[in-house]
PyMOL Python script that loads the backbone (N, CA, C, O; Angstrom):
from pymol import cmd

cmd.read_pdbstr("""\
ATOM      1  N   UNK A   1      -9.013  50.181-188.486  1.00  0.00           N
ATOM      2  CA  UNK A   1      -9.385  49.645-187.205  1.00  0.00           C
ATOM      3  C   UNK A   1      -8.209  49.819-186.251  1.00  0.00           C
ATOM      4  O   UNK A   1      -7.063  49.534-186.599  1.00  0.00           O
ATOM      5  N   UNK A   2      -8.503  50.281-185.069  1.00  0.00           N
ATOM      6  CA  UNK A   2      -7.470  50.452-184.054  1.00  0.00           C
ATOM      7  C   UNK A   2      -7.430  49.233-183.144  1.00  0.00           C
ATOM      8  O   UNK A   2      -8.298  48.363-183.211  1.00  0.00           O
ATOM      9  N   UNK A   3      -6.420  49.183-182.303  1.00  0.00           N
ATOM     10  CA  UNK A   3      -6.286  48.081-181.349  1.00  0.00           C
ATOM     11  C   UNK A   3      -7.498  48.043-180.412  1.00  0.00           C
ATOM     12  O   UNK A   3      -8.023  46.970-180.114  1.00  0.00           O
ATOM     13  N   UNK A   4      -7.937  49.213-179.952  1.00  0.00           N
ATOM     14  CA  UNK A   4      -9.091  49.292-179.046  1.00  0.00           C
ATOM     15  C   UNK A   4     -10.364  48.783-179.733  1.00  0.00           C
ATOM     16  O   UNK A   4     -11.177  48.102-179.108  1.00  0.00           O
ATOM     17  N   UNK A   5     -10.535  49.110-181.004  1.00  0.00           N
ATOM     18  CA  UNK A   5     -11.710  48.617-181.742  1.00  0.00           C
ATOM     19  C   UNK A   5     -11.657  47.103-181.910  1.00  0.00           C
ATOM     20  O   UNK A   5     -12.687  46.436-181.816  1.00  0.00           O
ATOM     21  N   UNK A   6     -10.484  46.560-182.153  1.00  0.00           N
ATOM     22  CA  UNK A   6     -10.327  45.117-182.273  1.00  0.00           C
ATOM     23  C   UNK A   6     -10.688  44.429-180.951  1.00  0.00           C
ATOM     24  O   UNK A   6     -11.394  43.420-180.945  1.00  0.00           O
ATOM     25  N   UNK A   7     -10.211  44.965-179.858  1.00  0.00           N
ATOM     26  CA  UNK A   7     -10.523  44.410-178.537  1.00  0.00           C
ATOM     27  C   UNK A   7     -12.026  44.457-178.282  1.00  0.00           C
ATOM     28  O   UNK A   7     -12.608  43.485-177.801  1.00  0.00           O
ATOM     29  N   UNK A   8     -12.652  45.585-178.605  1.00  0.00           N
ATOM     30  CA  UNK A   8     -14.093  45.726-178.390  1.00  0.00           C
ATOM     31  C   UNK A   8     -14.876  44.739-179.259  1.00  0.00           C
ATOM     32  O   UNK A   8     -15.845  44.142-178.791  1.00  0.00           O
ATOM     33  N   UNK A   9     -14.464  44.564-180.518  1.00  0.00           N
ATOM     34  CA  UNK A   9     -15.160  43.617-181.400  1.00  0.00           C
ATOM     35  C   UNK A   9     -15.030  42.188-180.896  1.00  0.00           C
ATOM     36  O   UNK A   9     -15.992  41.421-180.945  1.00  0.00           O
ATOM     37  N   UNK A  10     -13.856  41.830-180.416  1.00  0.00           N
ATOM     38  CA  UNK A  10     -13.675  40.488-179.866  1.00  0.00           C
ATOM     39  C   UNK A  10     -14.574  40.269-178.660  1.00  0.00           C
ATOM     40  O   UNK A  10     -15.241  39.240-178.552  1.00  0.00           O
ATOM     41  N   UNK A  11     -14.591  41.239-177.755  1.00  0.00           N
ATOM     42  CA  UNK A  11     -15.389  41.110-176.540  1.00  0.00           C
ATOM     43  C   UNK A  11     -16.883  41.087-176.845  1.00  0.00           C
ATOM     44  O   UNK A  11     -17.638  40.385-176.172  1.00  0.00           O
ATOM     45  N   UNK A  12     -17.318  41.842-177.848  1.00  0.00           N
ATOM     46  CA  UNK A  12     -18.752  41.856-178.170  1.00  0.00           C
ATOM     47  C   UNK A  12     -19.170  40.619-178.966  1.00  0.00           C
ATOM     48  O   UNK A  12     -20.316  40.180-178.868  1.00  0.00           O
ATOM     49  N   UNK A  13     -18.258  40.057-179.747  1.00  0.00           N
ATOM     50  CA  UNK A  13     -18.587  38.873-180.534  1.00  0.00           C
ATOM     51  C   UNK A  13     -18.635  37.614-179.668  1.00  0.00           C
ATOM     52  O   UNK A  13     -19.423  36.705-179.929  1.00  0.00           O
ATOM     53  N   UNK A  14     -17.798  37.565-178.647  1.00  0.00           N
ATOM     54  CA  UNK A  14     -17.763  36.423-177.736  1.00  0.00           C
ATOM     55  C   UNK A  14     -18.156  36.893-176.339  1.00  0.00           C
ATOM     56  O   UNK A  14     -17.303  37.365-175.587  1.00  0.00           O
ATOM     57  N   UNK A  15     -19.438  36.772-175.981  1.00  0.00           N
ATOM     58  CA  UNK A  15     -19.925  37.311-174.707  1.00  0.00           C
ATOM     59  C   UNK A  15     -19.239  36.703-173.478  1.00  0.00           C
ATOM     60  O   UNK A  15     -19.164  37.352-172.435  1.00  0.00           O
ATOM     61  N   UNK A  16     -18.740  35.472-173.585  1.00  0.00           N
ATOM     62  CA  UNK A  16     -18.079  34.852-172.449  1.00  0.00           C
ATOM     63  C   UNK A  16     -16.689  35.447-172.205  1.00  0.00           C
ATOM     64  O   UNK A  16     -16.061  35.164-171.185  1.00  0.00           O
ATOM     65  N   UNK A  17     -16.214  36.265-173.139  1.00  0.00           N
ATOM     66  CA  UNK A  17     -14.893  36.882-173.046  1.00  0.00           C
ATOM     67  C   UNK A  17     -15.016  38.269-172.414  1.00  0.00           C
ATOM     68  O   UNK A  17     -15.656  39.163-172.968  1.00  0.00           O
ATOM     69  N   UNK A  18     -14.400  38.430-171.264  1.00  0.00           N
ATOM     70  CA  UNK A  18     -14.399  39.722-170.575  1.00  0.00           C
ATOM     71  C   UNK A  18     -13.486  40.677-171.354  1.00  0.00           C
ATOM     72  O   UNK A  18     -12.539  40.238-172.006  1.00  0.00           O
ATOM     73  N   UNK A  19     -13.769  41.965-171.287  1.00  0.00           N
ATOM     74  CA  UNK A  19     -12.991  42.956-172.028  1.00  0.00           C
ATOM     75  C   UNK A  19     -11.496  42.856-171.703  1.00  0.00           C
ATOM     76  O   UNK A  19     -10.665  42.982-172.603  1.00  0.00           O
ATOM     77  N   UNK A  20     -11.144  42.634-170.443  1.00  0.00           N
ATOM     78  CA  UNK A  20      -9.744  42.501-170.043  1.00  0.00           C
ATOM     79  C   UNK A  20      -9.107  41.265-170.684  1.00  0.00           C
ATOM     80  O   UNK A  20      -7.936  41.298-171.064  1.00  0.00           O
ATOM     81  N   UNK A  21      -9.875  40.172-170.806  1.00  0.00           N
ATOM     82  CA  UNK A  21      -9.347  38.962-171.433  1.00  0.00           C
ATOM     83  C   UNK A  21      -9.119  39.179-172.930  1.00  0.00           C
ATOM     84  O   UNK A  21      -8.130  38.698-173.484  1.00  0.00           O
ATOM     85  N   UNK A  22     -10.025  39.897-173.580  1.00  0.00           N
ATOM     86  CA  UNK A  22      -9.858  40.209-175.000  1.00  0.00           C
ATOM     87  C   UNK A  22      -8.632  41.092-175.189  1.00  0.00           C
ATOM     88  O   UNK A  22      -7.875  40.914-176.143  1.00  0.00           O
ATOM     89  N   UNK A  23      -8.437  42.040-174.285  1.00  0.00           N
ATOM     90  CA  UNK A  23      -7.265  42.919-174.357  1.00  0.00           C
ATOM     91  C   UNK A  23      -5.978  42.110-174.187  1.00  0.00           C
ATOM     92  O   UNK A  23      -4.995  42.349-174.889  1.00  0.00           O
ATOM     93  N   UNK A  24      -5.983  41.167-173.270  1.00  0.00           N
ATOM     94  CA  UNK A  24      -4.811  40.318-173.051  1.00  0.00           C
ATOM     95  C   UNK A  24      -4.540  39.428-174.269  1.00  0.00           C
ATOM     96  O   UNK A  24      -3.385  39.229-174.645  1.00  0.00           O
ATOM     97  N   UNK A  25      -5.597  38.893-174.884  1.00  0.00           N
ATOM     98  CA  UNK A  25      -5.435  38.040-176.065  1.00  0.00           C
ATOM     99  C   UNK A  25      -4.812  38.817-177.219  1.00  0.00           C
ATOM    100  O   UNK A  25      -3.911  38.313-177.889  1.00  0.00           O
ATOM    101  N   UNK A  26      -5.278  40.028-177.456  1.00  0.00           N
ATOM    102  CA  UNK A  26      -4.727  40.863-178.530  1.00  0.00           C
ATOM    103  C   UNK A  26      -3.282  41.230-178.224  1.00  0.00           C
ATOM    104  O   UNK A  26      -2.428  41.177-179.109  1.00  0.00           O
ATOM    105  N   UNK A  27      -3.001  41.600-176.981  1.00  0.00           N
ATOM    106  CA  UNK A  27      -1.638  41.976-176.598  1.00  0.00           C
ATOM    107  C   UNK A  27      -0.675  40.800-176.765  1.00  0.00           C
ATOM    108  O   UNK A  27       0.437  40.980-177.261  1.00  0.00           O
ATOM    109  N   UNK A  28      -1.090  39.600-176.355  1.00  0.00           N
ATOM    110  CA  UNK A  28      -0.233  38.423-176.476  1.00  0.00           C
ATOM    111  C   UNK A  28      -0.009  38.044-177.940  1.00  0.00           C
ATOM    112  O   UNK A  28       1.092  37.643-178.315  1.00  0.00           O
ATOM    113  N   UNK A  29      -1.038  38.169-178.758  1.00  0.00           N
ATOM    114  CA  UNK A  29      -0.904  37.859-180.180  1.00  0.00           C
ATOM    115  C   UNK A  29       0.085  38.807-180.845  1.00  0.00           C
ATOM    116  O   UNK A  29       0.962  38.370-181.589  1.00  0.00           O
ATOM    117  N   UNK A  30      -0.053  40.087-180.583  1.00  0.00           N
ATOM    118  CA  UNK A  30       0.858  41.069-181.171  1.00  0.00           C
ATOM    119  C   UNK A  30       2.278  40.903-180.645  1.00  0.00           C
ATOM    120  O   UNK A  30       3.243  41.102-181.383  1.00  0.00           O
ATOM    121  N   UNK A  31       2.409  40.539-179.367  1.00  0.00           N
ATOM    122  CA  UNK A  31       3.738  40.303-178.802  1.00  0.00           C
ATOM    123  C   UNK A  31       4.394  39.092-179.468  1.00  0.00           C
ATOM    124  O   UNK A  31       5.600  39.101-179.719  1.00  0.00           O
ATOM    125  N   UNK A  32       3.613  38.056-179.754  1.00  0.00           N
ATOM    126  CA  UNK A  32       4.152  36.881-180.434  1.00  0.00           C
ATOM    127  C   UNK A  32       4.592  37.236-181.849  1.00  0.00           C
ATOM    128  O   UNK A  32       5.638  36.772-182.302  1.00  0.00           O
ATOM    129  N   UNK A  33       3.807  38.052-182.553  1.00  0.00           N
ATOM    130  CA  UNK A  33       4.196  38.517-183.888  1.00  0.00           C
ATOM    131  C   UNK A  33       5.507  39.298-183.813  1.00  0.00           C
ATOM    132  O   UNK A  33       6.424  39.064-184.601  1.00  0.00           O
ATOM    133  N   UNK A  34       5.586  40.221-182.866  1.00  0.00           N
ATOM    134  CA  UNK A  34       6.771  41.065-182.715  1.00  0.00           C
ATOM    135  C   UNK A  34       8.001  40.198-182.432  1.00  0.00           C
ATOM    136  O   UNK A  34       9.058  40.402-183.029  1.00  0.00           O
ATOM    137  N   UNK A  35       7.860  39.229-181.517  1.00  0.00           N
ATOM    138  CA  UNK A  35       8.994  38.383-181.157  1.00  0.00           C
ATOM    139  C   UNK A  35       9.428  37.525-182.342  1.00  0.00           C
ATOM    140  O   UNK A  35      10.624  37.315-182.544  1.00  0.00           O
ATOM    141  N   UNK A  36       8.485  37.033-183.118  1.00  0.00           N
ATOM    142  CA  UNK A  36       8.833  36.234-184.297  1.00  0.00           C
ATOM    143  C   UNK A  36       9.628  37.072-185.295  1.00  0.00           C
ATOM    144  O   UNK A  36      10.602  36.584-185.867  1.00  0.00           O
ATOM    145  N   UNK A  37       9.230  38.315-185.510  1.00  0.00           N
ATOM    146  CA  UNK A  37       9.964  39.181-186.434  1.00  0.00           C
ATOM    147  C   UNK A  37      11.341  39.526-185.886  1.00  0.00           C
ATOM    148  O   UNK A  37      12.303  39.616-186.650  1.00  0.00           O
ATOM    149  N   UNK A  38      11.452  39.722-184.570  1.00  0.00           N
ATOM    150  CA  UNK A  38      12.756  39.985-183.957  1.00  0.00           C
ATOM    151  C   UNK A  38      13.686  38.805-184.192  1.00  0.00           C
ATOM    152  O   UNK A  38      14.886  38.986-184.396  1.00  0.00           O
ATOM    153  N   UNK A  39      13.127  37.587-184.162  1.00  0.00           N
ATOM    154  CA  UNK A  39      13.917  36.375-184.393  1.00  0.00           C
ATOM    155  C   UNK A  39      14.086  36.067-185.881  1.00  0.00           C
ATOM    156  O   UNK A  39      14.565  34.993-186.245  1.00  0.00           O
ATOM    157  N   UNK A  40      13.693  37.008-186.738  1.00  0.00           N
ATOM    158  CA  UNK A  40      13.790  36.882-188.187  1.00  0.00           C
ATOM    159  C   UNK A  40      13.001  35.676-188.711  1.00  0.00           C
ATOM    160  O   UNK A  40      13.431  35.007-189.650  1.00  0.00           O
ATOM    161  N   UNK A  41      11.857  35.409-188.101  1.00  0.00           N
ATOM    162  CA  UNK A  41      10.980  34.339-188.544  1.00  0.00           C
ATOM    163  C   UNK A  41       9.887  34.930-189.418  1.00  0.00           C
ATOM    164  O   UNK A  41       9.493  36.085-189.256  1.00  0.00           O
ATOM    165  N   UNK A  42       9.412  34.125-190.336  1.00  0.00           N
ATOM    166  CA  UNK A  42       8.326  34.539-191.229  1.00  0.00           C
ATOM    167  C   UNK A  42       7.000  34.148-190.577  1.00  0.00           C
ATOM    168  O   UNK A  42       6.868  33.046-190.045  1.00  0.00           O
ATOM    169  N   UNK A  43       6.022  35.048-190.619  1.00  0.00           N
ATOM    170  CA  UNK A  43       4.704  34.783-190.054  1.00  0.00           C
ATOM    171  C   UNK A  43       3.745  34.601-191.218  1.00  0.00           C
ATOM    172  O   UNK A  43       3.602  35.492-192.056  1.00  0.00           O
ATOM    173  N   UNK A  44       3.091  33.457-191.273  1.00  0.00           N
ATOM    174  CA  UNK A  44       2.139  33.185-192.351  1.00  0.00           C
ATOM    175  C   UNK A  44       0.777  32.862-191.752  1.00  0.00           C
ATOM    176  O   UNK A  44       0.635  31.913-190.981  1.00  0.00           O
ATOM    177  N   UNK A  45      -0.218  33.659-192.114  1.00  0.00           N
ATOM    178  CA  UNK A  45      -1.589  33.422-191.677  1.00  0.00           C
ATOM    179  C   UNK A  45      -2.393  33.131-192.934  1.00  0.00           C
ATOM    180  O   UNK A  45      -2.695  34.034-193.715  1.00  0.00           O
ATOM    181  N   UNK A  46      -2.733  31.868-193.119  1.00  0.00           N
ATOM    182  CA  UNK A  46      -3.421  31.441-194.349  1.00  0.00           C
ATOM    183  C   UNK A  46      -4.718  32.221-194.530  1.00  0.00           C
ATOM    184  O   UNK A  46      -5.486  32.404-193.585  1.00  0.00           O
ATOM    185  N   UNK A  47      -4.946  32.674-195.749  1.00  0.00           N
ATOM    186  CA  UNK A  47      -6.136  33.440-196.072  1.00  0.00           C
ATOM    187  C   UNK A  47      -6.016  34.918-195.744  1.00  0.00           C
ATOM    188  O   UNK A  47      -6.873  35.712-196.131  1.00  0.00           O
ATOM    189  N   UNK A  48      -4.946  35.298-195.026  1.00  0.00           N
ATOM    190  CA  UNK A  48      -4.759  36.698-194.664  1.00  0.00           C
ATOM    191  C   UNK A  48      -3.504  37.261-195.308  1.00  0.00           C
ATOM    192  O   UNK A  48      -3.581  38.198-196.102  1.00  0.00           O
ATOM    193  N   UNK A  49      -2.340  36.697-194.972  1.00  0.00           N
ATOM    194  CA  UNK A  49      -1.107  37.182-195.571  1.00  0.00           C
ATOM    195  C   UNK A  49       0.108  36.761-194.788  1.00  0.00           C
ATOM    196  O   UNK A  49       0.011  35.969-193.850  1.00  0.00           O
ATOM    197  N   UNK A  50       1.263  37.292-195.173  1.00  0.00           N
ATOM    198  CA  UNK A  50       2.518  36.971-194.513  1.00  0.00           C
ATOM    199  C   UNK A  50       3.241  38.240-194.079  1.00  0.00           C
ATOM    200  O   UNK A  50       3.146  39.284-194.724  1.00  0.00           O
ATOM    201  N   UNK A  51       3.955  38.123-192.985  1.00  0.00           N
ATOM    202  CA  UNK A  51       4.806  39.190-192.479  1.00  0.00           C
ATOM    203  C   UNK A  51       6.234  38.681-192.515  1.00  0.00           C
ATOM    204  O   UNK A  51       6.495  37.541-192.131  1.00  0.00           O
ATOM    205  N   UNK A  52       7.160  39.509-192.969  1.00  0.00           N
ATOM    206  CA  UNK A  52       8.572  39.153-192.966  1.00  0.00           C
ATOM    207  C   UNK A  52       9.376  40.446-192.865  1.00  0.00           C
ATOM    208  O   UNK A  52       8.811  41.539-192.810  1.00  0.00           O
ATOM    209  N   UNK A  53      10.696  40.308-192.841  1.00  0.00           N
ATOM    210  CA  UNK A  53      11.565  41.479-192.772  1.00  0.00           C
ATOM    211  C   UNK A  53      12.239  41.703-194.123  1.00  0.00           C
ATOM    212  O   UNK A  53      12.686  40.754-194.766  1.00  0.00           O
ATOM    213  N   UNK A  54      12.306  42.941-194.542  1.00  0.00           N
ATOM    214  CA  UNK A  54      13.036  43.335-195.744  1.00  0.00           C
ATOM    215  C   UNK A  54      14.178  44.245-195.319  1.00  0.00           C
ATOM    216  O   UNK A  54      14.033  45.053-194.401  1.00  0.00           O
ATOM    217  N   UNK A  55      15.316  44.110-195.994  1.00  0.00           N
ATOM    218  CA  UNK A  55      16.463  44.964-195.694  1.00  0.00           C
ATOM    219  C   UNK A  55      16.490  46.152-196.644  1.00  0.00           C
ATOM    220  O   UNK A  55      16.428  45.992-197.863  1.00  0.00           O
ATOM    221  N   UNK A  56      16.581  47.333-196.076  1.00  0.00           N
ATOM    222  CA  UNK A  56      16.753  48.551-196.869  1.00  0.00           C
ATOM    223  C   UNK A  56      18.224  48.924-196.808  1.00  0.00           C
ATOM    224  O   UNK A  56      18.748  49.220-195.733  1.00  0.00           O
ATOM    225  N   UNK A  57      18.883  48.912-197.934  1.00  0.00           N
ATOM    226  CA  UNK A  57      20.317  49.189-197.989  1.00  0.00           C
ATOM    227  C   UNK A  57      20.610  50.639-197.621  1.00  0.00           C
ATOM    228  O   UNK A  57      19.747  51.511-197.730  1.00  0.00           O
ATOM    229  N   UNK A  58      21.850  50.879-197.181  1.00  0.00           N
ATOM    230  CA  UNK A  58      22.242  52.252-196.865  1.00  0.00           C
ATOM    231  C   UNK A  58      22.258  53.083-198.148  1.00  0.00           C
ATOM    232  O   UNK A  58      22.511  52.573-199.239  1.00  0.00           O
ATOM    233  N   UNK A  59      21.986  54.347-197.986  1.00  0.00           N
ATOM    234  CA  UNK A  59      21.899  55.228-199.150  1.00  0.00           C
ATOM    235  C   UNK A  59      22.219  56.642-198.718  1.00  0.00           C
ATOM    236  O   UNK A  59      22.419  56.916-197.534  1.00  0.00           O
ATOM    237  N   UNK A  60      22.265  57.520-199.671  1.00  0.00           N
ATOM    238  CA  UNK A  60      22.482  58.921-199.353  1.00  0.00           C
ATOM    239  C   UNK A  60      21.150  59.653-199.514  1.00  0.00           C
ATOM    240  O   UNK A  60      20.474  59.514-200.533  1.00  0.00           O
ATOM    241  N   UNK A  61      20.785  60.429-198.502  1.00  0.00           N
ATOM    242  CA  UNK A  61      19.535  61.182-198.521  1.00  0.00           C
ATOM    243  C   UNK A  61      19.804  62.661-198.412  1.00  0.00           C
ATOM    244  O   UNK A  61      20.958  63.087-198.381  1.00  0.00           O
ATOM    245  N   UNK A  62      18.752  63.446-198.354  1.00  0.00           N
ATOM    246  CA  UNK A  62      18.895  64.904-198.257  1.00  0.00           C
ATOM    247  C   UNK A  62      18.101  65.427-197.071  1.00  0.00           C
ATOM    248  O   UNK A  62      16.988  64.974-196.800  1.00  0.00           O
ATOM    249  N   UNK A  63      18.683  66.374-196.381  1.00  0.00           N
ATOM    250  CA  UNK A  63      17.973  67.089-195.328  1.00  0.00           C
ATOM    251  C   UNK A  63      17.054  68.087-196.030  1.00  0.00           C
ATOM    252  O   UNK A  63      17.551  68.982-196.713  1.00  0.00           O
ATOM    253  N   UNK A  64      15.726  67.966-195.887  1.00  0.00           N
ATOM    254  CA  UNK A  64      14.828  68.849-196.639  1.00  0.00           C
ATOM    255  C   UNK A  64      14.939  70.325-196.244  1.00  0.00           C
ATOM    256  O   UNK A  64      14.635  71.211-197.042  1.00  0.00           O
ATOM    257  N   UNK A  65      15.371  70.579-195.019  1.00  0.00           N
ATOM    258  CA  UNK A  65      15.462  71.964-194.571  1.00  0.00           C
ATOM    259  C   UNK A  65      16.691  72.673-195.147  1.00  0.00           C
ATOM    260  O   UNK A  65      16.605  73.811-195.607  1.00  0.00           O
ATOM    261  N   UNK A  66      17.837  71.980-195.115  1.00  0.00           N
ATOM    262  CA  UNK A  66      19.080  72.621-195.557  1.00  0.00           C
ATOM    263  C   UNK A  66      19.519  72.174-196.943  1.00  0.00           C
ATOM    264  O   UNK A  66      20.297  72.864-197.601  1.00  0.00           O
ATOM    265  N   UNK A  67      19.031  71.034-197.386  1.00  0.00           N
ATOM    266  CA  UNK A  67      19.446  70.504-198.681  1.00  0.00           C
ATOM    267  C   UNK A  67      20.773  69.758-198.621  1.00  0.00           C
ATOM    268  O   UNK A  67      21.271  69.286-199.642  1.00  0.00           O
ATOM    269  N   UNK A  68      21.344  69.653-197.420  1.00  0.00           N
ATOM    270  CA  UNK A  68      22.627  68.965-197.264  1.00  0.00           C
ATOM    271  C   UNK A  68      22.451  67.459-197.428  1.00  0.00           C
ATOM    272  O   UNK A  68      21.410  66.905-197.075  1.00  0.00           O
ATOM    273  N   UNK A  69      23.466  66.810-197.961  1.00  0.00           N
ATOM    274  CA  UNK A  69      23.454  65.372-198.150  1.00  0.00           C
ATOM    275  C   UNK A  69      23.694  64.686-196.802  1.00  0.00           C
ATOM    276  O   UNK A  69      24.560  65.098-196.031  1.00  0.00           O
ATOM    277  N   UNK A  70      22.907  63.628-196.529  1.00  0.00           N
ATOM    278  CA  UNK A  70      22.991  62.906-195.264  1.00  0.00           C
ATOM    279  C   UNK A  70      23.094  61.421-195.566  1.00  0.00           C
ATOM    280  O   UNK A  70      22.396  60.912-196.442  1.00  0.00           O
ATOM    281  N   UNK A  71      23.968  60.721-194.836  1.00  0.00           N
ATOM    282  CA  UNK A  71      24.095  59.272-195.006  1.00  0.00           C
ATOM    283  C   UNK A  71      23.003  58.583-194.190  1.00  0.00           C
ATOM    284  O   UNK A  71      22.897  58.800-192.983  1.00  0.00           O
ATOM    285  N   UNK A  72      22.192  57.752-194.848  1.00  0.00           N
ATOM    286  CA  UNK A  72      21.144  56.993-194.181  1.00  0.00           C
ATOM    287  C   UNK A  72      21.622  55.545-194.088  1.00  0.00           C
ATOM    288  O   UNK A  72      21.916  54.914-195.103  1.00  0.00           O
ATOM    289  N   UNK A  73      21.697  55.032-192.873  1.00  0.00           N
ATOM    290  CA  UNK A  73      22.210  53.673-192.680  1.00  0.00           C
ATOM    291  C   UNK A  73      21.177  52.637-193.095  1.00  0.00           C
ATOM    292  O   UNK A  73      19.979  52.920-193.123  1.00  0.00           O
ATOM    293  N   UNK A  74      21.638  51.450-193.415  1.00  0.00           N
ATOM    294  CA  UNK A  74      20.749  50.354-193.772  1.00  0.00           C
ATOM    295  C   UNK A  74      19.968  49.878-192.557  1.00  0.00           C
ATOM    296  O   UNK A  74      20.433  50.015-191.425  1.00  0.00           O
ATOM    297  N   UNK A  75      18.785  49.322-192.786  1.00  0.00           N
ATOM    298  CA  UNK A  75      17.972  48.843-191.665  1.00  0.00           C
ATOM    299  C   UNK A  75      16.986  47.783-192.139  1.00  0.00           C
ATOM    300  O   UNK A  75      16.672  47.692-193.326  1.00  0.00           O
ATOM    301  N   UNK A  76      16.510  46.994-191.200  1.00  0.00           N
ATOM    302  CA  UNK A  76      15.483  45.983-191.456  1.00  0.00           C
ATOM    303  C   UNK A  76      14.125  46.593-191.175  1.00  0.00           C
ATOM    304  O   UNK A  76      13.938  47.254-190.153  1.00  0.00           O
ATOM    305  N   UNK A  77      13.170  46.378-192.078  1.00  0.00           N
ATOM    306  CA  UNK A  77      11.819  46.901-191.892  1.00  0.00           C
ATOM    307  C   UNK A  77      10.805  45.774-192.082  1.00  0.00           C
ATOM    308  O   UNK A  77      11.006  44.898-192.923  1.00  0.00           O
ATOM    309  N   UNK A  78       9.715  45.788-191.307  1.00  0.00           N
ATOM    310  CA  UNK A  78       8.679  44.780-191.484  1.00  0.00           C
ATOM    311  C   UNK A  78       7.964  44.974-192.817  1.00  0.00           C
ATOM    312  O   UNK A  78       7.781  46.099-193.281  1.00  0.00           O
ATOM    313  N   UNK A  79       7.565  43.866-193.420  1.00  0.00           N
ATOM    314  CA  UNK A  79       6.878  43.896-194.706  1.00  0.00           C
ATOM    315  C   UNK A  79       5.679  42.960-194.637  1.00  0.00           C
ATOM    316  O   UNK A  79       5.783  41.848-194.120  1.00  0.00           O
ATOM    317  N   UNK A  80       4.538  43.410-195.159  1.00  0.00           N
ATOM    318  CA  UNK A  80       3.327  42.588-195.197  1.00  0.00           C
ATOM    319  C   UNK A  80       2.947  42.319-196.641  1.00  0.00           C
ATOM    320  O   UNK A  80       2.897  43.235-197.462  1.00  0.00           O
ATOM    321  N   UNK A  81       2.681  41.058-196.946  1.00  0.00           N
ATOM    322  CA  UNK A  81       2.207  40.695-198.275  1.00  0.00           C
ATOM    323  C   UNK A  81       0.847  40.022-198.103  1.00  0.00           C
ATOM    324  O   UNK A  81       0.763  38.946-197.512  1.00  0.00           O
ATOM    325  N   UNK A  82      -0.217  40.643-198.613  1.00  0.00           N
ATOM    326  CA  UNK A  82      -1.546  40.055-198.437  1.00  0.00           C
ATOM    327  C   UNK A  82      -1.685  38.743-199.196  1.00  0.00           C
ATOM    328  O   UNK A  82      -1.102  38.563-200.266  1.00  0.00           O
ATOM    329  N   UNK A  83      -2.468  37.828-198.625  1.00  0.00           N
ATOM    330  CA  UNK A  83      -2.745  36.560-199.285  1.00  0.00           C
ATOM    331  C   UNK A  83      -3.792  36.727-200.376  1.00  0.00           C
ATOM    332  O   UNK A  83      -4.436  37.771-200.478  1.00  0.00           O
ATOM    333  N   UNK A  84      -3.953  35.698-201.183  1.00  0.00           N
ATOM    334  CA  UNK A  84      -4.883  35.760-202.310  1.00  0.00           C
ATOM    335  C   UNK A  84      -6.313  35.998-201.844  1.00  0.00           C
ATOM    336  O   UNK A  84      -7.033  36.788-202.456  1.00  0.00           O
ATOM    337  N   UNK A  85      -6.736  35.340-200.786  1.00  0.00           N
ATOM    338  CA  UNK A  85      -8.109  35.506-200.288  1.00  0.00           C
ATOM    339  C   UNK A  85      -8.372  36.946-199.858  1.00  0.00           C
ATOM    340  O   UNK A  85      -9.450  37.483-200.111  1.00  0.00           O
ATOM    341  N   UNK A  86      -7.399  37.567-199.214  1.00  0.00           N
ATOM    342  CA  UNK A  86      -7.545  38.961-198.794  1.00  0.00           C
ATOM    343  C   UNK A  86      -7.557  39.891-200.003  1.00  0.00           C
ATOM    344  O   UNK A  86      -8.387  40.796-200.082  1.00  0.00           O
ATOM    345  N   UNK A  87      -6.637  39.671-200.946  1.00  0.00           N
ATOM    346  CA  UNK A  87      -6.599  40.504-202.155  1.00  0.00           C
ATOM    347  C   UNK A  87      -7.912  40.415-202.913  1.00  0.00           C
ATOM    348  O   UNK A  87      -8.464  41.431-203.335  1.00  0.00           O
ATOM    349  N   UNK A  88      -8.415  39.186-203.085  1.00  0.00           N
ATOM    350  CA  UNK A  88      -9.668  39.009-203.819  1.00  0.00           C
ATOM    351  C   UNK A  88     -10.859  39.563-203.045  1.00  0.00           C
ATOM    352  O   UNK A  88     -11.832  40.024-203.642  1.00  0.00           O
ATOM    353  N   UNK A  89     -10.781  39.518-201.717  1.00  0.00           N
ATOM    354  CA  UNK A  89     -11.890  39.999-200.889  1.00  0.00           C
ATOM    355  C   UNK A  89     -12.070  41.500-200.900  1.00  0.00           C
ATOM    356  O   UNK A  89     -13.179  41.990-200.688  1.00  0.00           O
ATOM    357  N   UNK A  90     -10.997  42.244-201.143  1.00  0.00           N
ATOM    358  CA  UNK A  90     -11.115  43.700-201.120  1.00  0.00           C
ATOM    359  C   UNK A  90     -11.292  44.303-202.510  1.00  0.00           C
ATOM    360  O   UNK A  90     -11.531  45.504-202.634  1.00  0.00           O
ATOM    361  N   UNK A  91     -11.179  43.492-203.549  1.00  0.00           N
ATOM    362  CA  UNK A  91     -11.351  43.986-204.904  1.00  0.00           C
ATOM    363  C   UNK A  91     -12.806  43.818-205.336  1.00  0.00           C
ATOM    364  O   UNK A  91     -13.398  42.763-205.111  1.00  0.00           O
ATOM    365  N   UNK A  92     -13.385  44.843-205.952  1.00  0.00           N
ATOM    366  CA  UNK A  92     -14.751  44.680-206.480  1.00  0.00           C
ATOM    367  C   UNK A  92     -14.735  43.696-207.649  1.00  0.00           C
ATOM    368  O   UNK A  92     -13.748  43.621-208.380  1.00  0.00           O
ATOM    369  N   UNK A  93     -15.810  42.950-207.828  1.00  0.00           N
ATOM    370  CA  UNK A  93     -15.843  41.998-208.945  1.00  0.00           C
ATOM    371  C   UNK A  93     -15.745  42.742-210.267  1.00  0.00           C
ATOM    372  O   UNK A  93     -16.296  43.831-210.427  1.00  0.00           O
ATOM    373  N   UNK A  94     -15.031  42.135-211.216  1.00  0.00           N
ATOM    374  CA  UNK A  94     -14.869  42.778-212.520  1.00  0.00           C
ATOM    375  C   UNK A  94     -16.177  42.669-213.309  1.00  0.00           C
ATOM    376  O   UNK A  94     -16.940  41.716-213.158  1.00  0.00           O
ATOM    377  N   UNK A  95     -16.403  43.661-214.139  1.00  0.00           N
ATOM    378  CA  UNK A  95     -17.662  43.729-214.894  1.00  0.00           C
ATOM    379  C   UNK A  95     -17.691  42.800-216.068  1.00  0.00           C
ATOM    380  O   UNK A  95     -18.685  42.751-216.792  1.00  0.00           O
TER     381      UNK A  95
END
""", "prot")
cmd.dss("prot")
cmd.show_as("cartoon", "prot")
cmd.util.cbc("prot")
cmd.orient("prot")
C-alpha cells in the first residue's frame, strides 16, 4: 500500500473527511513518527507493532565494481517489530 492509497482509503471510509484532510492527517501522523525517531523515542502501536532505532556498527565493505575495500561508518537505522496480533493475522492457520 502506498501513501496515496492510504489517503484514498481513509477518505472513502469516512465520507465526512475531505481528501485534503485525509492527506493532512496521514502527513501529520508520519511526521510525528519521524520526529519521535529523531528524538530516539520508541513508538508502540498496540496490536500493530513497535518502531525503534538500531545501531549498525562501522565495518569494512567492498566496492562491487573495483573490489577495493571501503570503510563503512556506523549509523542508526529504523527498525520495525510487528506485534503479536499482526504476526498472527498474516499467518495462515496451522493444519
